[in-house]
C-alpha positions, 0 to 999 in steps of 0.5 A: 099645834105642832108645838103641842105636838112636840110636846106629846112626843116628849112626854111620850118616851119620857113615859115610855122611858120611865116605864122601862126603867120602872120593869128593869128595877122590878127585874133586877132583884128577879135576875140577882138571886139565882143559885151559885154552884160552887166550884172546886178547883180541878187539881184538888177534888174535895175530900167529903163529897158536898151536902145536898141542896135542897131548895124550898120556893117560900116566898115564890109567885104563884103560877095563878099569878104570873098566867094574870100577869102574862094576860094582862101584858097581852090586853095591854099590848093590844090596847096600844098596838090597837091605838096606835094603828088608828092614830096612824090612819087618822094621820094619813093624808088623802091625796087630790083626786087628778082631774 
């Protein structure tokens, strides 16, 4: 049964790595979509004032969706923590009482 536990641990490790890569891939477009402000050389100021930029949020995520994702992540992390704690407690070896 030791071999089965090793395979299960390896499967859990691979699943955690795949989940981390999935989260990173999902967050990459959001990280790359930052607004960049043009920098002018300090010696030559622009001849005319830069145009005002009005940000239009047409494809953003609504606040209720963000709150739902946060609540789901909190519930999922609680489930994982309780499951891990129960697994740890069940693996404890009880010492035999000395007579």
